[in-house]
KEFIMI-384005 format. One record per residue (C-alpha): x, y, z; residue in three letters; residue number from 0. Coordinates in steps of 0.5 Angstrom, whole numbers, plus 2048, in hexadecimal, padded with zeros to 3 digits. Each point is the difference from the previous one (the first is absolute). Layout:
N
c1, c2, c3, rest, nr
X, Y, Z, ala, NUM .
...
//
This chain:
656
c1, c2, c3, rest, nr
975, 8D0, 930, unk, 0 .
802, 7FC, 7FA, unk, 1 .
7FC, 7FC, 7FC, unk, 2 .
805, 7FA, 7FF, unk, 3 .
802, 801, 807, unk, 4 .
7FC, 7FB, 805, unk, 5 .
7FF, 804, 807, unk, 6 .
801, 7F9, 807, unk, 7 .
803, 801, 805, unk, 8 .
807, 801, 803, unk, 9 .
806, 7FA, 7FF, unk, 10 .
803, 802, 807, unk, 11 .
7F9, 7FF, 804, unk, 12 .
7FF, 7F9, 7FD, unk, 13 .
800, 7FB, 804, unk, 14 .
800, 7F8, 800, unk, 15 .
7FA, 7FE, 804, unk, 16 .
805, 7FE, 807, unk, 17 .
7FC, 7F9, 802, unk, 18 .
801, 801, 808, unk, 19 .
7FB, 806, 7FF, unk, 20 .
7F9, 800, 804, unk, 21 .
7FD, 804, 7FC, unk, 22 .
800, 804, 7F8, unk, 23 .
805, 806, 7FF, unk, 24 .
7FC, 806, 7FE, unk, 25 .
800, 800, 7F8, unk, 26 .
7FF, 805, 7FA, unk, 27 .
801, 808, 803, unk, 28 .
7FF, 804, 7FA, unk, 29 .
808, 804, 801, unk, 30 .
801, 7F8, 7FD, unk, 31 .
804, 801, 7F9, unk, 32 .
804, 7FB, 7FC, unk, 33 .
801, 800, 7FA, unk, 34 .
7FD, 7FC, 7F9, unk, 35 .
806, 7FB, 800, unk, 36 .
800, 7FE, 7F7, unk, 37 .
7FC, 804, 7FC, unk, 38 .
7FF, 7FD, 7F9, unk, 39 .
7FD, 7F8, 7FF, unk, 40 .
800, 7FB, 802, unk, 41 .
801, 801, 808, unk, 42 .
7FB, 7FB, 802, unk, 43 .
804, 7FB, 802, unk, 44 .
804, 800, 7FA, unk, 45 .
804, 805, 7FC, unk, 46 .
803, 801, 7F9, unk, 47 .
806, 7FE, 803, unk, 48 .
7FD, 7F9, 803, unk, 49 .
7FD, 7FF, 7FA, unk, 50 .
805, 7FD, 7FA, unk, 51 .
804, 7FC, 807, unk, 52 .
7F9, 7FE, 801, unk, 53 .
800, 7FD, 7F8, unk, 54 .
807, 7FD, 7FF, unk, 55 .
7FE, 7FD, 807, unk, 56 .
7F9, 7FD, 7FD, unk, 57 .
805, 7FC, 7FB, unk, 58 .
803, 7FD, 805, unk, 59 .
7FF, 800, 808, unk, 60 .
7FA, 802, 800, unk, 61 .
7FD, 7FC, 7FA, unk, 62 .
7FC, 7FC, 804, unk, 63 .
7FC, 806, 802, unk, 64 .
800, 804, 7FA, unk, 65 .
7FD, 7FA, 7FC, unk, 66 .
7FB, 7FF, 805, unk, 67 .
7FF, 808, 801, unk, 68 .
7FF, 7FE, 7F7, unk, 69 .
7FB, 7FC, 801, unk, 70 .
7FB, 803, 805, unk, 71 .
800, 806, 7FC, unk, 72 .
7FF, 7FD, 7FA, unk, 73 .
7FA, 7FC, 802, unk, 74 .
7FD, 808, 803, unk, 75 .
802, 802, 7F9, unk, 76 .
7F9, 7FC, 7FF, unk, 77 .
7FD, 7FF, 806, unk, 78 .
7F8, 801, 7FF, unk, 79 .
7FE, 807, 804, unk, 80 .
7FA, 802, 803, unk, 81 .
7FE, 806, 800, unk, 82 .
7FF, 804, 804, unk, 83 .
807, 7FF, 802, unk, 84 .
801, 801, 808, unk, 85 .
7FA, 800, 802, unk, 86 .
800, 7F8, 805, unk, 87 .
805, 7FE, 805, unk, 88 .
803, 7FB, 7FB, unk, 89 .
801, 806, 7FB, unk, 90 .
807, 801, 804, unk, 91 .
803, 7FB, 7FC, unk, 92 .
801, 804, 7FA, unk, 93 .
804, 806, 804, unk, 94 .
806, 7FB, 800, unk, 95 .
7FF, 7FE, 7FA, unk, 96 .
800, 806, 7FC, unk, 97 .
806, 801, 804, unk, 98 .
803, 7F9, 7FD, unk, 99 .
7FE, 802, 7FA, unk, 100 .
804, 806, 801, unk, 101 .
807, 7FD, 803, unk, 102 .
7FF, 7FB, 7F8, unk, 103 .
800, 806, 7FC, unk, 104 .
806, 804, 805, unk, 105 .
804, 7FA, 7FF, unk, 106 .
7FE, 7FD, 7F9, unk, 107 .
7FD, 806, 7FC, unk, 108 .
7FB, 7FB, 7FE, unk, 109 .
7FB, 804, 7FD, unk, 110 .
7FB, 7FB, 801, unk, 111 .
800, 801, 809, unk, 112 .
801, 808, 7FE, unk, 113 .
7F9, 7FE, 7FC, unk, 114 .
7FE, 7FC, 806, unk, 115 .
800, 805, 804, unk, 116 .
7FC, 805, 7FC, unk, 117 .
7FB, 7FB, 7FF, unk, 118 .
800, 800, 808, unk, 119 .
800, 807, 802, unk, 120 .
7FB, 803, 7FC, unk, 121 .
7FA, 7FD, 803, unk, 122 .
802, 801, 807, unk, 123 .
802, 807, 7FE, unk, 124 .
7F8, 7FF, 7FF, unk, 125 .
7FE, 7FD, 806, unk, 126 .
7FE, 808, 805, unk, 127 .
800, 7FB, 805, unk, 128 .
805, 7FB, 803, unk, 129 .
7FC, 7FC, 804, unk, 130 .
7FE, 803, 806, unk, 131 .
805, 805, 7FE, unk, 132 .
804, 7FD, 807, unk, 133 .
802, 7FA, 800, unk, 134 .
805, 7FB, 7FD, unk, 135 .
7FE, 801, 7F8, unk, 136 .
802, 807, 801, unk, 137 .
807, 7FE, 803, unk, 138 .
802, 7FB, 7FB, unk, 139 .
7FD, 804, 7FB, unk, 140 .
804, 807, 800, unk, 141 .
806, 7FB, 802, unk, 142 .
800, 7FD, 7FA, unk, 143 .
7FD, 806, 7FC, unk, 144 .
806, 804, 803, unk, 145 .
806, 7FC, 7FF, unk, 146 .
7FC, 800, 7F7, unk, 147 .
801, 807, 801, unk, 148 .
806, 801, 802, unk, 149 .
803, 7FB, 7FC, unk, 150 .
7FD, 801, 7FB, unk, 151 .
800, 807, 800, unk, 152 .
804, 801, 7FA, unk, 153 .
7FD, 7FB, 7FC, unk, 154 .
7F8, 804, 801, unk, 155 .
7FD, 804, 7FB, unk, 156 .
7FF, 806, 805, unk, 157 .
7F8, 801, 800, unk, 158 .
800, 7F9, 802, unk, 159 .
806, 802, 806, unk, 160 .
7FB, 806, 801, unk, 161 .
7FB, 7FB, 801, unk, 162 .
802, 7FC, 805, unk, 163 .
804, 805, 804, unk, 164 .
7F9, 802, 801, unk, 165 .
7FD, 7FA, 802, unk, 166 .
806, 7FF, 804, unk, 167 .
7FF, 806, 805, unk, 168 .
7FA, 7FF, 800, unk, 169 .
800, 7F9, 803, unk, 170 .
805, 803, 806, unk, 171 .
7FD, 806, 802, unk, 172 .
7FA, 7FC, 800, unk, 173 .
805, 7FB, 806, unk, 174 .
803, 805, 801, unk, 175 .
7F9, 803, 803, unk, 176 .
7FC, 7FB, 803, unk, 177 .
808, 7FE, 804, unk, 178 .
801, 808, 802, unk, 179 .
7F9, 803, 801, unk, 180 .
7FB, 7FA, 801, unk, 181 .
805, 7FB, 803, unk, 182 .
7FD, 7FB, 7FE, unk, 183 .
801, 7FA, 804, unk, 184 .
805, 7FE, 7FC, unk, 185 .
805, 806, 801, unk, 186 .
803, 7FD, 807, unk, 187 .
7FF, 7F9, 800, unk, 188 .
807, 7FF, 7FF, unk, 189 .
801, 7F9, 800, unk, 190 .
7FB, 7FF, 7FB, unk, 191 .
801, 7FF, 7F8, unk, 192 .
7FA, 805, 7FF, unk, 193 .
805, 804, 802, unk, 194 .
805, 7FF, 7FD, unk, 195 .
7FE, 7FF, 7F9, unk, 196 .
7FA, 805, 7FF, unk, 197 .
806, 804, 804, unk, 198 .
806, 7FF, 7FB, unk, 199 .
7FC, 803, 7FB, unk, 200 .
801, 806, 802, unk, 201 .
809, 7FF, 7FF, unk, 202 .
7FD, 7FE, 7F9, unk, 203 .
7FD, 806, 7FF, unk, 204 .
805, 804, 802, unk, 205 .
805, 7FC, 7FD, unk, 206 .
7FE, 801, 7FA, unk, 207 .
7FD, 807, 7FF, unk, 208 .
806, 803, 805, unk, 209 .
802, 806, 7FC, unk, 210 .
7FB, 801, 7FD, unk, 211 .
7F9, 7FF, 803, unk, 212 .
800, 805, 808, unk, 213 .
7FC, 7FC, 803, unk, 214 .
806, 7FA, 800, unk, 215 .
802, 804, 806, unk, 216 .
7FB, 7FD, 805, unk, 217 .
7FE, 7FA, 7FD, unk, 218 .
807, 7FE, 803, unk, 219 .
801, 804, 807, unk, 220 .
7F9, 7FD, 800, unk, 221 .
802, 7F8, 7FD, unk, 222 .
807, 802, 805, unk, 223 .
7FD, 802, 805, unk, 224 .
7FC, 7F9, 801, unk, 225 .
805, 7FC, 7FE, unk, 226 .
805, 801, 806, unk, 227 .
7FB, 7FF, 805, unk, 228 .
7FF, 7FA, 7FC, unk, 229 .
807, 7FE, 801, unk, 230 .
800, 802, 808, unk, 231 .
7FA, 7FA, 800, unk, 232 .
804, 7FC, 7FC, unk, 233 .
802, 7F9, 805, unk, 234 .
806, 801, 801, unk, 235 .
801, 7F8, 7FD, unk, 236 .
7FE, 801, 7F9, unk, 237 .
7F9, 7FB, 803, unk, 238 .
7F9, 803, 800, unk, 239 .
7FA, 801, 803, unk, 240 .
7FD, 7FD, 7F9, unk, 241 .
803, 7FA, 7FF, unk, 242 .
806, 800, 7FB, unk, 243 .
7FB, 7FF, 7FA, unk, 244 .
7FE, 807, 802, unk, 245 .
807, 802, 801, unk, 246 .
803, 800, 7FA, unk, 247 .
7F9, 803, 7FE, unk, 248 .
802, 805, 804, unk, 249 .
808, 800, 7FF, unk, 250 .
801, 801, 7F9, unk, 251 .
7FB, 806, 800, unk, 252 .
805, 803, 805, unk, 253 .
806, 7FD, 7FC, unk, 254 .
7FD, 804, 7FA, unk, 255 .
7FF, 807, 804, unk, 256 .
807, 800, 804, unk, 257 .
802, 7FF, 7F8, unk, 258 .
7FE, 805, 7FE, unk, 259 .
800, 804, 805, unk, 260 .
808, 800, 801, unk, 261 .
801, 801, 7FA, unk, 262 .
7FD, 805, 7FD, unk, 263 .
7FE, 804, 807, unk, 264 .
807, 7FE, 804, unk, 265 .
7FA, 7FD, 806, unk, 266 .
805, 7FA, 802, unk, 267 .
7FB, 7FB, 803, unk, 268 .
804, 7FA, 800, unk, 269 .
804, 800, 806, unk, 270 .
7FB, 7FB, 804, unk, 271 .
7FF, 7FA, 804, unk, 272 .
7FA, 7FE, 7FC, unk, 273 .
804, 800, 7FA, unk, 274 .
805, 7FD, 802, unk, 275 .
7FC, 7FA, 803, unk, 276 .
7FC, 800, 7FB, unk, 277 .
804, 7FB, 7FC, unk, 278 .
800, 7FB, 806, unk, 279 .
7F8, 7FE, 801, unk, 280 .
800, 7FF, 7F8, unk, 281 .
805, 7FB, 801, unk, 282 .
7FE, 7FC, 807, unk, 283 .
7F9, 800, 7FE, unk, 284 .
801, 7FE, 7F9, unk, 285 .
7FF, 7F8, 7FF, unk, 286 .
805, 7FB, 7FF, unk, 287 .
7FE, 7FE, 7F9, unk, 288 .
7FE, 807, 7FD, unk, 289 .
7FC, 7FF, 7FA, unk, 290 .
7FB, 807, 7FD, unk, 291 .
7FA, 7FE, 803, unk, 292 .
803, 7FD, 806, unk, 293 .
805, 804, 803, unk, 294 .
7FF, 804, 807, unk, 295 .
7FE, 7FD, 807, unk, 296 .
7FB, 807, 801, unk, 297 .
7FC, 802, 808, unk, 298 .
7FB, 805, 7FF, unk, 299 .
7FB, 7FF, 7F8, unk, 300 .
805, 7FD, 7FB, unk, 301 .
7FF, 7FB, 7FB, unk, 302 .
807, 7FC, 801, unk, 303 .
804, 803, 7FC, unk, 304 .
805, 806, 800, unk, 305 .
7FF, 802, 7F9, unk, 306 .
7FB, 806, 800, unk, 307 .
805, 804, 7FF, unk, 308 .
805, 7FE, 7FE, unk, 309 .
805, 7FF, 805, unk, 310 .
807, 800, 7FC, unk, 311 .
7FF, 807, 7FE, unk, 312 .
800, 803, 808, unk, 313 .
806, 7F9, 801, unk, 314 .
804, 803, 7FA, unk, 315 .
7FE, 807, 804, unk, 316 .
802, 7FF, 806, unk, 317 .
806, 7FC, 7FE, unk, 318 .
803, 805, 7FD, unk, 319 .
7FD, 806, 805, unk, 320 .
804, 7FC, 805, unk, 321 .
805, 7FC, 7FD, unk, 322 .
7FD, 7FA, 802, unk, 323 .
803, 7FA, 7FE, unk, 324 .
7FA, 7FB, 802, unk, 325 .
7FA, 804, 7FD, unk, 326 .
803, 800, 7F9, unk, 327 .
802, 7F9, 801, unk, 328 .
7F9, 7FE, 803, unk, 329 .
7FD, 805, 7F9, unk, 330 .
804, 7FA, 7FB, unk, 331 .
7FE, 7FB, 803, unk, 332 .
7F9, 802, 800, unk, 333 .
801, 802, 7F9, unk, 334 .
803, 7F9, 7FE, unk, 335 .
7F9, 7FF, 802, unk, 336 .
7FD, 803, 7FD, unk, 337 .
7FD, 805, 805, unk, 338 .
800, 807, 7FF, unk, 339 .
7FD, 803, 7FA, unk, 340 .
7F9, 801, 802, unk, 341 .
7FE, 807, 7FC, unk, 342 .
803, 805, 801, unk, 343 .
807, 7FC, 803, unk, 344 .
803, 7FE, 7FB, unk, 345 .
800, 808, 7FE, unk, 346 .
803, 801, 806, unk, 347 .
805, 7FA, 7FF, unk, 348 .
802, 804, 7FA, unk, 349 .
802, 807, 804, unk, 350 .
801, 7FD, 808, unk, 351 .
805, 7F9, 7FE, unk, 352 .
808, 803, 800, unk, 353 .
803, 7FA, 7FE, unk, 354 .
807, 803, 804, unk, 355 .
7FC, 7FE, 806, unk, 356 .
805, 7F9, 802, unk, 357 .
7FB, 7FC, 804, unk, 358 .
801, 7FA, 806, unk, 359 .
7FC, 7FC, 801, unk, 360 .
7F9, 7FF, 804, unk, 361 .
801, 7FA, 801, unk, 362 .
806, 802, 805, unk, 363 .
7FB, 804, 804, unk, 364 .
7FD, 7FD, 807, unk, 365 .
7FA, 7FB, 7FF, unk, 366 .
7FD, 804, 806, unk, 367 .
7FD, 807, 800, unk, 368 .
7FC, 804, 806, unk, 369 .
7FE, 806, 7FC, unk, 370 .
7FF, 804, 808, unk, 371 .
7FC, 805, 7FE, unk, 372 .
7F9, 7FC, 7FD, unk, 373 .
802, 7FB, 804, unk, 374 .
802, 7FB, 7FA, unk, 375 .
803, 7FA, 800, unk, 376 .
802, 7FB, 7FB, unk, 377 .
804, 7FA, 7FF, unk, 378 .
803, 7FB, 7FC, unk, 379 .
803, 7FB, 801, unk, 380 .
804, 801, 7FA, unk, 381 .
800, 804, 7F9, unk, 382 .
800, 7FA, 7FB, unk, 383 .
7FA, 7FE, 7FD, unk, 384 .
7FC, 7FA, 805, unk, 385 .
802, 805, 806, unk, 386 .
7FB, 802, 805, unk, 387 .
7FE, 806, 800, unk, 388 .
7FC, 803, 809, unk, 389 .
7FC, 806, 7FF, unk, 390 .
7FE, 803, 807, unk, 391 .
7FD, 807, 801, unk, 392 .
7FE, 803, 805, unk, 393 .
7FC, 808, 801, unk, 394 .
7FC, 804, 801, unk, 395 .
801, 802, 7F8, unk, 396 .
803, 807, 803, unk, 397 .
807, 800, 803, unk, 398 .
803, 804, 806, unk, 399 .
805, 804, 7FB, unk, 400 .
7F9, 803, 7FD, unk, 401 .
7FD, 800, 807, unk, 402 .
805, 804, 802, unk, 403 .
7FF, 804, 7FA, unk, 404 .
7F8, 802, 7FF, unk, 405 .
7FE, 7FD, 808, unk, 406 .
7F9, 7FD, 800, unk, 407 .
7FE, 801, 7F7, unk, 408 .
802, 7FC, 7FB, unk, 409 .
803, 7FF, 7FA, unk, 410 .
7FE, 7FC, 7FC, unk, 411 .
7FD, 7F9, 800, unk, 412 .
7FA, 7FE, 7FE, unk, 413 .
803, 7FB, 7FC, unk, 414 .
804, 7FC, 806, unk, 415 .
7FD, 7FA, 803, unk, 416 .
7FD, 7FE, 807, unk, 417 .
806, 7FB, 800, unk, 418 .
805, 801, 807, unk, 419 .
803, 7FA, 801, unk, 420 .
7FE, 7FD, 7FA, unk, 421 .
805, 7FC, 7FD, unk, 422 .
801, 7FD, 7F9, unk, 423 .
805, 7FA, 7FC, unk, 424 .
802, 7FE, 7FA, unk, 425 .
804, 7FA, 800, unk, 426 .
804, 7FB, 7FA, unk, 427 .
7FD, 805, 7FA, unk, 428 .
7F8, 800, 804, unk, 429 .
7FC, 803, 802, unk, 430 .
7FE, 7FE, 809, unk, 431 .
7FE, 804, 804, unk, 432 .
7FB, 806, 7FC, unk, 433 .
7FF, 807, 802, unk, 434 .
7F9, 801, 7FC, unk, 435 .
803, 806, 7FC, unk, 436 .
7FD, 805, 7FC, unk, 437 .
7F9, 801, 804, unk, 438 .
7FA, 805, 7FD, unk, 439 .
7FE, 7FF, 80A, unk, 440 .
805, 800, 804, unk, 441 .
800, 7FA, 806, unk, 442 .
804, 7FD, 805, unk, 443 .
7FD, 7F9, 7FF, unk, 444 .
804, 800, 7F9, unk, 445 .
805, 800, 802, unk, 446 .
805, 7FC, 805, unk, 447 .
800, 802, 807, unk, 448 .
7FB, 801, 804, unk, 449 .
7F8, 801, 802, unk, 450 .
7FF, 801, 808, unk, 451 .
7F7, 800, 802, unk, 452 .
800, 7FF, 7F9, unk, 453 .
801, 807, 7FE, unk, 454 .
808, 804, 7FC, unk, 455 .
804, 805, 7FF, unk, 456 .
7FF, 807, 801, unk, 457 .
7FF, 803, 7F9, unk, 458 .
7FC, 7F9, 7FD, unk, 459 .
7F9, 7FF, 7FE, unk, 460 .
7FF, 806, 7FB, unk, 461 .
802, 7FF, 7F8, unk, 462 .
807, 805, 801, unk, 463 .
805, 7FF, 808, unk, 464 .
7FE, 805, 804, unk, 465 .
806, 803, 802, unk, 466 .
7FD, 806, 805, unk, 467 .
7FE, 7FA, 804, unk, 468 .
805, 7FC, 800, unk, 469 .
805, 807, 801, unk, 470 .
802, 7FF, 807, unk, 471 .
7FF, 7F9, 802, unk, 472 .
806, 7FE, 805, unk, 473 .
803, 7FC, 800, unk, 474 .
800, 7FC, 7F9, unk, 475 .
808, 7FE, 7FD, unk, 476 .
805, 7FC, 802, unk, 477 .
804, 7FF, 804, unk, 478 .
804, 7FC, 801, unk, 479 .
804, 7FC, 7FC, unk, 480 .
807, 7FC, 7FE, unk, 481 .
803, 7FD, 7F9, unk, 482 .
805, 7F9, 801, unk, 483 .
802, 7FC, 7FB, unk, 484 .
7FD, 7FB, 803, unk, 485 .
7F8, 804, 803, unk, 486 .
7FC, 807, 7FF, unk, 487 .
7FD, 803, 805, unk, 488 .
7FA, 804, 801, unk, 489 .
7FC, 803, 806, unk, 490 .
7FA, 804, 7FD, unk, 491 .
7FC, 804, 804, unk, 492 .
7F9, 801, 7FE, unk, 493 .
7FC, 802, 807, unk, 494 .
7FD, 806, 7FD, unk, 495 .
7FE, 7FF, 7F9, unk, 496 .
7FA, 7FD, 801, unk, 497 .
7F9, 803, 801, unk, 498 .
7FE, 802, 807, unk, 499 .
7FA, 7FC, 7FF, unk, 500 .
805, 7F9, 801, unk, 501 .
803, 802, 806, unk, 502 .
806, 7FE, 7FF, unk, 503 .
805, 801, 804, unk, 504 .
806, 7FD, 7FE, unk, 505 .
801, 7FC, 7F9, unk, 506 .
809, 800, 7FF, unk, 507 .
801, 7FB, 7FA, unk, 508 .
807, 7FC, 801, unk, 509 .
802, 7FE, 7F9, unk, 510 .
806, 7FB, 7FF, unk, 511 .
803, 7FF, 7FA, unk, 512 .
803, 7F9, 7FF, unk, 513 .
806, 801, 7FB, unk, 514 .
7FF, 7FC, 7FB, unk, 515 .
7F8, 7FE, 7FF, unk, 516 .
7FC, 801, 807, unk, 517 .
7FC, 804, 804, unk, 518 .
7FE, 800, 808, unk, 519 .
7FA, 806, 802, unk, 520 .
800, 801, 807, unk, 521 .
7FA, 805, 801, unk, 522 .
800, 803, 808, unk, 523 .
7F8, 802, 800, unk, 524 .
7FC, 804, 807, unk, 525 .
7FA, 802, 800, unk, 526 .
7FB, 807, 804, unk, 527 .
7FB, 7F9, 801, unk, 528 .
7FF, 7F8, 7FE, unk, 529 .
802, 801, 7F8, unk, 530 .
800, 7FB, 7F9, unk, 531 .
806, 801, 7FD, unk, 532 .
801, 7FE, 7F8, unk, 533 .
805, 7FF, 7FD, unk, 534 .
801, 800, 7F9, unk, 535 .
805, 7FD, 7FB, unk, 536 .
7FD, 801, 7F8, unk, 537 .
802, 7FB, 7F9, unk, 538 .
7FE, 7FE, 7F9, unk, 539 .
7FD, 7FB, 801, unk, 540 .
7FE, 7FA, 804, unk, 541 .
802, 7FF, 808, unk, 542 .
7FE, 7F9, 803, unk, 543 .
801, 7FF, 806, unk, 544 .
803, 7F9, 804, unk, 545 .
7FF, 802, 807, unk, 546 .
804, 805, 804, unk, 547 .
803, 801, 7F8, unk, 548 .
7FE, 805, 7FA, unk, 549 .
803, 7FE, 7F9, unk, 550 .
800, 804, 7F9, unk, 551 .
803, 800, 7F8, unk, 552 .
801, 803, 7FB, unk, 553 .
803, 7FC, 7FA, unk, 554 .
807, 7FC, 804, unk, 555 .
800, 806, 806, unk, 556 .
7FC, 7FD, 806, unk, 557 .
800, 804, 807, unk, 558 .
7FD, 7FD, 808, unk, 559 .
7FE, 803, 804, unk, 560 .
801, 7FD, 807, unk, 561 .
7FB, 803, 806, unk, 562 .
805, 801, 806, unk, 563 .
7FC, 801, 806, unk, 564 .
7FA, 801, 803, unk, 565 .
7FE, 7FA, 7FE, unk, 566 .
7F9, 801, 801, unk, 567 .
7FF, 804, 7F9, unk, 568 .
7FA, 800, 7FC, unk, 569 .
803, 801, 7F8, unk, 570 .
7FB, 802, 7FA, unk, 571 .
802, 800, 7F8, unk, 572 .
7FC, 803, 7FB, unk, 573 .
801, 805, 7FB, unk, 574 .
800, 807, 7FE, unk, 575 .
7FD, 804, 7FB, unk, 576 .
805, 806, 7FE, unk, 577 .
7FE, 806, 7FF, unk, 578 .
806, 803, 7FB, unk, 579 .
802, 806, 7FB, unk, 580 .
7FF, 7FD, 7FA, unk, 581 .
804, 7FE, 7FC, unk, 582 .
801, 7FA, 805, unk, 583 .
806, 7FA, 802, unk, 584 .
7FB, 7FC, 806, unk, 585 .
7F8, 800, 800, unk, 586 .
7FF, 7FC, 806, unk, 587 .
805, 7FE, 806, unk, 588 .
800, 7FA, 804, unk, 589 .
801, 801, 809, unk, 590 .
802, 7FC, 804, unk, 591 .
7FC, 804, 807, unk, 592 .
801, 7FD, 806, unk, 593 .
7FE, 803, 807, unk, 594 .
801, 7FD, 807, unk, 595 .
7FA, 7FB, 802, unk, 596 .
7FF, 804, 806, unk, 597 .
7FF, 807, 801, unk, 598 .
805, 803, 804, unk, 599 .
803, 806, 802, unk, 600 .
808, 7FD, 7FF, unk, 601 .
803, 7FC, 7FC, unk, 602 .
805, 7FE, 7FC, unk, 603 .
801, 7FD, 7F9, unk, 604 .
805, 7FB, 7FE, unk, 605 .
801, 7FF, 7F8, unk, 606 .
806, 7FC, 7FC, unk, 607 .
7FF, 802, 7F8, unk, 608 .
803, 7FB, 7FC, unk, 609 .
802, 801, 7F8, unk, 610 .
804, 7FB, 7FD, unk, 611 .
7FF, 7FC, 7FA, unk, 612 .
801, 7F7, 7FF, unk, 613 .
7FB, 7FC, 805, unk, 614 .
802, 804, 808, unk, 615 .
802, 805, 802, unk, 616 .
807, 801, 803, unk, 617 .
7FE, 802, 807, unk, 618 .
7FC, 7FE, 806, unk, 619 .
7FE, 805, 805, unk, 620 .
7FD, 7FF, 807, unk, 621 .
7FF, 805, 805, unk, 622 .
803, 7FD, 807, unk, 623 .
7FD, 806, 804, unk, 624 .
800, 807, 802, unk, 625 .
803, 803, 807, unk, 626 .
802, 807, 803, unk, 627 .
7FD, 802, 7F9, unk, 628 .
807, 7FB, 7FC, unk, 629 .
7FC, 7FB, 7FA, unk, 630 .
804, 7FB, 7FE, unk, 631 .
7FF, 7FB, 7FB, unk, 632 .
804, 7FA, 7FD, unk, 633 .
801, 800, 7FB, unk, 634 .
802, 7F9, 7FA, unk, 635 .
804, 801, 7FC, unk, 636 .
802, 7F9, 7FA, unk, 637 .
7FF, 7FC, 808, unk, 638 .
805, 806, 804, unk, 639 .
7FD, 804, 805, unk, 640 .
800, 807, 802, unk, 641 .
7FD, 805, 805, unk, 642 .
7FE, 807, 7FD, unk, 643 .
7FF, 805, 806, unk, 644 .
7FC, 806, 7FF, unk, 645 .
800, 805, 805, unk, 646 .
7FA, 804, 801, unk, 647 .
801, 806, 805, unk, 648 .
808, 801, 7FC, unk, 649 .
7FE, 7FF, 7F9, unk, 650 .
806, 7FB, 7FF, unk, 651 .
800, 7F8, 7FC, unk, 652 .
805, 7FB, 801, unk, 653 .
801, 7F9, 7FC, unk, 654 .
803, 7FA, 805, unk, 655 .
//
C-alpha cells in the first residue's frame, strides 16, 4: 500500500441507511476499498480551494460570523490555561478553542492567533493522558489538535508537527483499543454523546494523518462502523430520546463526522431522514421570543435554551445539503436575535453557511407538528412573539424504530426523564406550566403528568434515567392526533410506563389545545385495585386556590387551572426543591398536586387551563357529562357557548 493512499471501502459497497430496514446491515469487510480523496492539507472541513472564498466572505456575507470568530479567538489567546491541560471534564472546551484560533489564523493570517495555538497546544502535548483517555475530553481535544495540524500544516515547525502527530497517534490508538478490543461501554451506545464524541476523535485523527500514519485506515474503519450504526439508530423524525438539548450535541458531531467522511474518504451518510428532519425539531421547539439563554422548550436534560452547540451552523449545513429554505430562514432569524455563537458555532457558521441557498420564511410552516417516532407534539397559536407554545410528550424514551433495530436493548437514555404524558406551556413570552429541566435526580413528580399510589414511571428515581427498565414498556405513545385552525387534539396512552407496584391498568390522556390560549385535559384512569391518582402541574412562583380554581402568574401573564372532575378531590400546593446540574436556571418550582379524595379503581380527571393577560381568562368551561365514551364540555367565550365533544374511545374531538 502506498503511503499516500488510504485503503478503505469500495464505493460500490457503500450503503445509505434505509429506514424501512428492521436490523443493521453487515458492515465493513476487509475487501472493501476506497481511495483517499484529498492527499494534501488542509482537508478537514475546508480545502485549499475554499480558503480564499472564506476570506472574501469574511468581509461580506459572513462578516457577523467572522467578527465573532475573531472575538472568541482573541479571548482564547490570553486565557489562563490549566496545567496539566486535558485532565478535567471542563477541559474539553480547550479543544474547541484550539480549532477556533486555528481557523482565525487560517483566514486572517494574523500571527497572534498562530501564537495562541502554539501556546495552547504545548500543555496539551505535555499532558500524557487526557482524562481517562476514553471520554469527551479526548474527542474534543483530538478534534482541536487535528484541525490545527491540518489547517496550519505548512506553517508548523516540522519538530512540532512530529510531536503533534505522535500525540494524535497515541490518543487514537488508545481510543481504538477501547472501542474495538475492550469494547468500552459506549462503543455501541449509538445514540449517546459519549459514543459520538470520542469516536469522532478517531475520524479526525484518521483525516489528519491519512497517508502519513499506516494506522489511520484502522481508526477510520472502526469509527465508520460505529457511525453507520448511529445513522441506522437515529430517529427518522429527527428528534432525540435524550431531549432537544442533547440532540444538538449529537447532531453537531454527526454532521462533523459525516462532513469529513464524505469529503476525505468518500463515505456518504447524508442521505438520512433523521438529518433532513432535525431542523424541524429546532424550529418547532423554539420559543416565540427566543433569546440567547431562553430559546427552546426542552424535554429531558436541558436548560431552556438550544444554543449549547449552535444550532445555527447545523441549520446552515442542513439548508445547504438539502436545499432547505426553512432551515436557512430559521438560522438567519436566530442570528438576527444574537443566537448561535456559542463556542465553535462561529467557526462552523463561517464554513457551513451558504448565502446562495434561498430562504423562505419558516413562519409559513404549519403551527403544529407531530414528531411521530418520538411521540412528541409542538403546537402554537402562531409564529408571533406573543404566541402560546404547547409541548407534549408521551414515550418510554425508546421509539418503535429502535425496538425493531435493537429489541430489548436501549442504546441511549441517561439524559431522558420519566415524563411520559407530560406537557409544558409558554405563553405571552413567559414560562407558565413548566418542566424542571436539567435535574440530577430523575423523578416523575417534577413533571406535568401523574403519579399513581405515590409511584412514578419506569426508568426514574435515579441519577440517570434507567432506560433498560423502560425499553419494553407498552403501551406508551401518542396514538391519535387531529389538527385544525380552531384546536389541536392529542390522545396518548401511558398505561404501560408505570412501575408494576403502582398497579396501574389504564392511563389515557386527551389534551385539547383550544387556540389561542386554553388547554383542556381529560385523563382516563384505572388501577388493579382502589388507587390514588395524583395530577401535577408546575409553576415557577406561588399558586393560590379559590374553590376548584387555582391561579398563578409570571409577570403580567396569568394562568388558571379549573378542576372540573372529580368533584371530590384533594389539592396540595408546595415548593419542590430541585437538584440541578450547574449552572442552573431554576432551583425550585411550585407544584400543584390534585388527587381523588377517596381511593377508586377507576376515575376520570378533567381540568381546564387558561393562560391570559388582563383581569379574566377568555374561556370558562363546564363539564356536562360523560355518556357512552363521549365527554361533553361547555365552553363559554365572549358570551358565546360552544360544546366540545371528545370521543374517548375513537380518539376524536369536535367543537359544536
